[in-house]
C-alpha positions as CSV (number, residue, x, y, z in Angstrom):
1,M,172.1,368.6,158.2
2,D,173.8,369.2,160.8
3,K,173.0,368.2,164.4
4,S,174.6,371.2,166.7
5,R,172.6,373.5,164.7
6,S,169.3,374.6,167.2
7,R,166.2,373.6,165.9
8,V,163.5,375.5,164.9
9,E,159.8,374.1,166.7
10,T,157.1,374.3,164.4
11,I,153.4,373.9,165.0
12,I,151.3,372.2,162.6
13,V,147.8,374.0,162.1
14,S,146.4,372.0,159.3
15,D,147.7,369.7,155.9
16,T,147.0,371.8,153.6
17,L,149.5,373.5,151.2
18,I,147.5,377.1,150.9
19,I,149.4,379.6,152.6
20,E,146.7,382.6,152.9
21,S,148.9,385.6,152.9
22,P,146.2,389.0,152.1
23,Q,149.4,390.9,152.0
24,W,149.8,389.0,148.6
25,Q,146.8,390.0,147.5
26,D,145.4,392.4,145.2
27,V,142.5,394.5,146.6
28,R,139.7,392.7,144.1
29,Q,141.0,389.7,145.6
30,R,141.1,390.8,149.0
31,M,137.7,392.2,148.7
32,L,136.1,388.9,147.1
33,Y,137.2,386.9,150.1
34,G,135.7,389.5,152.3
35,S,132.1,389.6,150.7
36,F,132.3,385.4,150.8
37,T,132.9,385.3,154.2
38,V,130.1,388.0,155.1
39,A,127.8,386.4,153.1
40,F,128.6,383.1,154.1
41,W,128.5,384.2,157.8
42,L,124.9,385.8,157.0
43,L,123.9,381.9,155.5
44,W,125.1,380.2,158.4
45,S,123.3,382.7,160.9
46,Y,120.1,382.3,158.9
47,L,120.2,378.5,159.4
48,W,120.0,378.6,162.7
49,L,116.9,380.6,163.1
50,P,114.2,378.1,163.0
51,I,116.4,376.3,166.3
52,L,116.4,379.8,167.9
53,G,112.7,380.2,167.4
54,V,111.7,376.7,169.1
55,L,114.2,377.5,171.7
56,G,112.3,381.0,172.3
57,W,109.2,379.4,172.3
58,V,110.5,376.1,174.5
59,V,112.0,379.0,177.2
60,G,108.8,380.9,177.0
61,I,109.0,384.5,175.5
62,G,105.6,384.8,175.8
63,A,106.3,384.3,179.6
64,A,108.4,387.8,179.6
65,H,105.5,389.6,177.4
66,Y,103.3,388.5,180.3
67,H,105.8,389.6,183.3
68,M,106.6,393.0,181.5
69,I,103.6,393.8,180.0
70,V,100.7,392.3,181.4
71,L,101.9,392.3,185.0
72,E,103.8,396.0,184.5
73,G,107.2,394.6,185.1
74,Y,108.7,397.4,182.7
75,R,107.8,400.1,185.6
76,G,110.1,398.1,188.2
77,L,113.2,398.2,185.1
78,S,112.3,402.0,184.7
79,A,113.3,402.8,188.2
80,L,116.2,400.9,188.0
81,L,117.4,401.5,184.5
82,P,118.9,405.2,185.8
83,I,121.3,403.3,188.1
84,Y,122.6,400.8,185.6
85,L,123.0,403.3,183.2
86,L,125.5,405.2,186.0
87,I,127.2,402.0,186.8
88,I,127.7,401.5,182.6
89,A,129.0,405.4,182.5
90,L,130.9,404.8,184.8
91,L,132.9,401.8,184.0
92,G,133.1,403.3,180.5
93,G,134.8,406.5,182.0
94,S,137.4,404.6,183.9
95,L,138.5,402.8,180.6
96,V,138.7,406.2,178.8
97,S,140.4,407.9,181.7
98,W,142.8,405.0,181.9
99,A,143.3,405.4,178.0
100,Q,143.8,409.4,178.4
101,Y,146.2,408.1,181.6
102,N,148.2,406.1,179.2
103,L,148.1,408.3,175.9
104,I,149.8,411.5,178.3
105,R,152.4,409.3,180.1
106,F,153.7,407.9,176.8
107,R,153.5,410.9,174.7
108,G,156.3,411.5,172.5
109,T,158.0,408.0,173.2
110,Q,158.2,405.5,170.9
111,R,158.4,402.0,172.8
112,R,158.0,399.6,169.8
113,A,161.5,398.8,168.5
114,R,161.8,397.9,164.1
115,S,162.6,394.0,164.1
116,K,166.5,393.8,162.9
117,D,166.3,392.9,159.1
118,V,166.6,389.1,158.5
119,H,169.2,388.7,155.7
120,T,169.9,385.2,153.3
121,E,173.4,384.6,155.0
122,M,171.4,384.6,158.4
123,L,168.4,382.8,157.0
124,A,170.8,380.2,155.3
125,A,172.8,379.5,158.7
126,H,169.1,379.2,160.8
127,F,168.0,376.7,158.5
128,G,171.2,375.0,157.5
129,V,171.1,375.2,154.0
130,D,172.8,377.1,151.1
131,A,172.8,380.7,150.8
132,T,172.6,380.6,147.1
133,A,170.3,378.0,146.7
134,L,167.9,380.2,149.2
135,S,168.3,383.2,147.1
136,Q,167.3,381.0,144.4
137,W,164.4,379.6,146.2
138,V,163.3,383.4,147.0
139,T,162.5,384.3,143.7
140,L,160.4,381.4,142.8
141,R,156.6,381.6,142.9
142,C,155.9,377.6,143.9
143,L,158.3,376.2,146.3
144,V,157.4,373.2,148.5
145,L,159.2,372.3,151.9
146,H,159.4,369.3,153.3
147,H,160.1,369.0,157.1
148,D,161.3,365.9,159.7
149,Q,159.2,365.5,162.9
150,H,161.7,368.0,164.6
151,G,160.6,371.0,162.2
152,R,164.1,371.0,160.3
153,L,164.3,371.3,156.4
154,V,164.9,367.8,154.8
155,A,164.3,368.5,150.8
156,V,163.1,371.5,148.6
157,E,160.7,371.0,145.8
158,M,160.7,373.1,143.2
159,R,157.8,373.7,141.0
160,P,156.9,375.6,137.6
161,D,155.1,378.5,137.9
162,D,152.2,376.8,135.8
163,A,151.6,374.2,138.6
């Protein structure tokens, strides 16, 4: 490959060969994946319950009960609660006002531009490969791309569909 072409900087996130692309999954696969995610998050949080119980005991949840109930600390809280609610309402109102201002300000104008279409020839030129080979690669279901340390494409491994 020609060194005068622009380099593509890459960030290596993981060493796995699996690319997670939900847009290529059907609804059943996305629902299954989402339900597994929720189930394991619930399991993970359930496993933390004993530690949270011990921490609550160490910190002294009983002390909070003593100060709020026995010593009637809830009376002071009930006196401050309207002030807290007013502050929360003012902050929330300012956020809603800002959102309404922006809706009115940008009504009827589309500031987001559509991305330019990327053609096979443009990709081939960018990566320094043959356009006909790239057209063939696009049709394959399983393709392994090998890059050098600078992110340049050095080899393409075509695998059969059953791999």
